[in-house]
N, C-alpha and C positions, 0 to 999 in steps of 0.2 A: 629855823636853821641856826646853827652857831655862828657866832660873829667871825668873819673871815672866810666864810664858805667852806666847801667840802675838802678835807685834807686826807682823804682815804688812801690814795696811793695803791700800788700793786703789791700783792702779797710777795713776801720774800724780797722786797726792796728793788724788784725789776721795774723799771720805769717803761712808759709806753714807747718811748723812742728806742730803747734797748730792745724791747720785744719786736718792734717793727723791723729793726736791723736784723735780728736773729731769723725772723720769718722770711725776709728777703734772701738771706744767706741760704736758708734751707730751699727756697724756691729756685735759687740758682743752682744748687747742688742737684736738685730733682731734674732740672732741665738737662744738666750735664749727664746724669745717668740715663735719662730717657734717650738722648742722642746716642750714647754708647750702646744702649740696648737695641736701638733700631739698626745699628751697623753690624750686630752680631747675627750669626746664623746658627740655626739649630737643625740637626739632622735626626731622623729616626727612620728605623727599618721595620718592615712587616714581612710576613710570610717567610720567615727564616732568612731574611736578607734579600728575598727576590725583588722587593720594591724598596727604594729609598727616597724619602721626601725631605727637601730642605726649604725651611722658611726663614725669614728674616725677622727681626724684632718689631716690624711693622705688620706682622701677620700676612706677609705676601709670600706665596709659593715661588722660590727662585730656581729651584732644580728638582727634576723628578727622574729618577733612574729606575728602569724596568728591565730585569734580567730577561732575555729572549725566551728562557725556559719557562717563564711565568705566563707567556702568551699562549693560551689554549683557546682556539676559535670555539670549541664546544663548551667552554666554561668561562665566559667573559665576566659574569657576575662575581667570580672568585677574584679575578684581577682587579675588578672595581673595588671590591671590598678590601683588598690589600692597599690600594692606593689611598682609599679613604682612612684606613687605619694608621698608614704611615704619616699622612698629613696631620691628622688629629693629634697624634703623639708628638710630633715636632711642635705644633701649636701649643700643646700643654707644657712641653719643656720651656718654650719661651715665656709662657705665662709664669710659671714656677720661678724661673729667674728673675723676672720683673717684680714679683712678690716679695721675693727674698731680698732683693736690692732695696726696695722700698721699706721693708721691715728693719733693714739695718740703719737706713737713713733716719727713720723716725723712732728708733729704739723700741720697736714693736707696737708703738701706738697707733691706732687705727684712726686716721684723721677724716675718714669718710668723705673723700673728694673735696677736701678743703683747698687743695692746690690743683 
């Protein structure tokens, strides 16, 4: 080893303390975005608006509206399918917004669960 030890340093002149500070800032921003996401609601409709499902950013179903005209005792399966479709679409909307927010925060860089 050369006299005086390793003097490599970080590429681009960024030292470890600055890198840690930036990582902490990003982590705080991610936490803020997560809290905002959890407070939002996402509504989707199915069956031509006969069923509307609302979920929050925590993936909890918080409201379900069923038009009385959609209730056909002879075809309960269709109503069940509409409920499932509306809930799933609302969940997809919540996931899409969360992914979009994460992409904006990381500049499109996939951190693979780093935070």
